[in-house]
N, C-alpha and C positions, 0 to 999 in steps of 0.2 A: 703446530696449530691445526693442521689439517686432520691429524689423528684425533685430536681432542674434539674437534667439531663432529667428526664421524661418530665418536663415542657418545656424544650428547644426542645425536640423532637416534642412535640405537636405544638409548635410555628412554627417550621420549616415546618412541614407537612401542617399546615393551610396556611402558606405563599405560599408554592408551589401550593396548591389547588386554592388559590385566584388568583395567577399569571396566572395559566393555564386557569381559567374561563374567565379572561380578555383578554388574548392573543389569545386563540383558535378561538373565533368568528371573530376576526379581520383577522386572518390568512386565515380562510376559505373564507372570503369575498373578499380577494385580489386575483388577477390573478397571475398565476405562470409565471414570466418572463423567467425562465430557460426552461420551456416547449415551450414557443414561440420561443426562440432561437434554441432549438433542432429541432423544426418543420422547421424552416428556413434553418438550415444546411442540413437537410434531403432533403428539396425541392431543394436547390441549387446544391446538389450532386446527384440528381436523385435517391434518396433513397439508395445511397451507404454507407453513413456514418451517424451514429446516436449515441448519447451519452446517458448514464444512470447516474443518480445521486439520491441518497436517503440518508436522515439523520433521525435518530430516537434517542430521549433521553427519558429514562424511569426512574422513581424514584421507588425504592423498599425499603421497611422497614420490618425488621424481629424483632418482639418484643416477649419476653418471651422465647427466645432460650437460654438455659443454658448449651449447650454442643458444642464441636467442637471449631474451631478457630473463626467462624463468630458469636459471641455472640451478640444478639441484634444489628445486622448489619443494617446500613442505607447506601444505595448505589445509586449513580446516574450513570446509564448505558448509555453509548454513543456509537452509531454505525453509521458508514458512509460507503456507497457504492459509488464508482465512476468508470465508465467504458465506453467502446465504442464498437459498432458493425460496422464492415467494410465489405462491399460486393463488391469487385473489379470486380467480374464476377457474372452473374445470378446464377450459380451453386456453388459458393464458398462464405462461410461466415467465417470471422475471428472475434472472440470475446474475450475481456479481461476485467476483472473487479477486482479492488482492494477493500479491506475491512479493515477498521480501527476500532477496538473495544477497548474501554477504560473504566475504572472505577475510575473517579476522587474522591479523598478524601477517598479511600477505607482503607488506613492505612497500613494494612498488605499486603504483596505481594499477589496480586489477583491470583486465579487459572486460568487455561487456558479455563475454561468454560465461563468466563466473560471478560478476557483480552487477546488481541492479537493485538499489534500495526500493522500498515499498512503491509499487506501481500496480496498475490495473492489468491483471492477467486474463480475466474473463468478465464480460459484461454484455449480456444479450437478452433478447426477447424471443420466445418461441410460442407459436400459435398452433393449436390442435396437435400437440406433440404426443398425447396419450392415445389418440385414435389408432385403431388397427387398419382402417382404410380411409380413403379420402385425402384431401390436401392438407399440407402442413407447411410451415415456414419458420425460418430462423434468420435473425439479423443481429449483428453485433460482433463482439470480439470473443473468440473461442480457441481452445486447444482442439485440434482436429487429428483424427487418425482414420485414414481410408485404407481398407484392406489390411495389409501388414506394414503400413506406413512407408512403403517404398517410394511412392510418388508424392503424397502429402501426409505429413505426420508430425507428431510432437514427441520426441524422445524424452522420457521422464528421467533418464539418468543425468541429463545436464542440470547444472545448478541454476541455469536460467532457461527453462523450457520455452520452446517456440510457441508463439500465439499468432492467430490470423484474424484480420477483420474480414467478415464474410457476410454474404447474403445468399440464402439457399431456399429454393422452393422444391417441394417433393410431393409425389402422389403415390399412395399405397393401395395396393389391391392384394388379394390373397396370394402369397408366395412371391411378391415382387414389390420393389420400391424404386421408383423412377425419380431422379433428381437432377435439377440444373443448378449450377453454382457459380459464384464469383468469389474468389479468395485472394487476399492480398496479405503478405507477411508483415508483421509488426516489426518496426525498426527499434532495437533496444538502445536507449539513450540513458546511461547510468545516472547522469546528473540532470536529466530533464524528463518530462512526461513522455512515455513511449508513444510513437505515432506510426500509422501504416505508411508504407511506401507504395502508393497507388500506381506508380509507374511500373511496378512489378506486380503482375496479377495472373491468376489462372482462371480461365472461363471455360465452361463445358458441361458435360453430363457424366454422372457416375451412377450406374444402375445395378441393382442387386436382385438376383433371382434365387429363391431358396428351394432346396430339395427338388431339383429338376430331374435327377435320375439317380436312383439307388442312394439317396442321402447326400448326393453331391450338390453344392451350391455354386453359383457362377456370378462373378462381377464382370461388367463390361463398361468401358469408359472411353470417352473422347475428350481430350483436354488441350487447350491452347494456352501456352505459357508465354507471356509477353514481358519484355523489359525495355524501358525507354533509355536505360543506361546499362552498359555491359557490366555484369556482376550485380546489377540491382542498385548499387549505391554510388559507384564512381565510374568514370570513363565516358567516352563519347560513343555515339552510335546506338543502334537498337539490336535486340536479339529476340528471336521468336522460335518456339518449337511447337510442333503439333504431335501429340502422343495418342496413339490408338492401341488399346490393349484389353486384356481380360485376365481373369483369375478364376481358377477352379479349386475347390477345397471341400473337405469333408472328414468324416471319422472312419477309422479302421478298427478292426478287432483289437483287444488287449489294450485299450485306451490310447492307441496310436492315432495320429491325424496326418493328413497329407495336404499339400498346397502346391499349386503350379501356377506360374504367372508369366505371361509374355507380353511384350510391348514393342511396337514399331514407331519410329519417329521420323519426321521431316522437319525442316526449319530453315531459317535465314539469318544472316548477320550483315547488317548495314553499317558501315563506318561513317 
């Protein structure tokens, strides 16, 4: 029975590979009718309304895993984004996007890292976002990436990408953006509406300075990460860290780039 099961796995994998190799070139060669429709809507509304849509299906196979609940698991991960941006005024943007993440044929109840039926992934309001200088503000739920996403980020490889409920105020001048922020991660609840865990939050400043020396840009930040329960979701006590750091990055000849980042931390743990 074990040999037969392994043979079935190989057959399925070969079928998926063959189907992908046949369909992919055809899909690339075709024009995107949704993009044309979106461009038409944007043109007819003078850039006030624009839709977003994305679909991704990925096959994953784990073989030789003999521990945990997902033993030799084969998964088809499906993720869909659908949303819209609306700019009723030049200085006001309203954005909303839903996300549906599923794992057909998983068998066991899938964890929230791969399964979360239709929920709100983004929903925020931005003021004065198009200005090159002056104040701007964002409030609501967003996917965030600061720097190279080492401290705060949304990895898009995940079937259920991370989202944050946030309030941010920034000021822009030539060559610099100064920002204060409050960020709280959204707790993924597959069978309920996702909600933020306000007991876990990051408060501080993240500032960017462009082209400060020979094309080099610099980020500087001071962030306080607080958790009213260890791990954010369970356990007693509080945990807090203070992170102070910076990042330098830029372009090199022959299309190379460089990036350097350093951070120092202090903190406390109270049981």
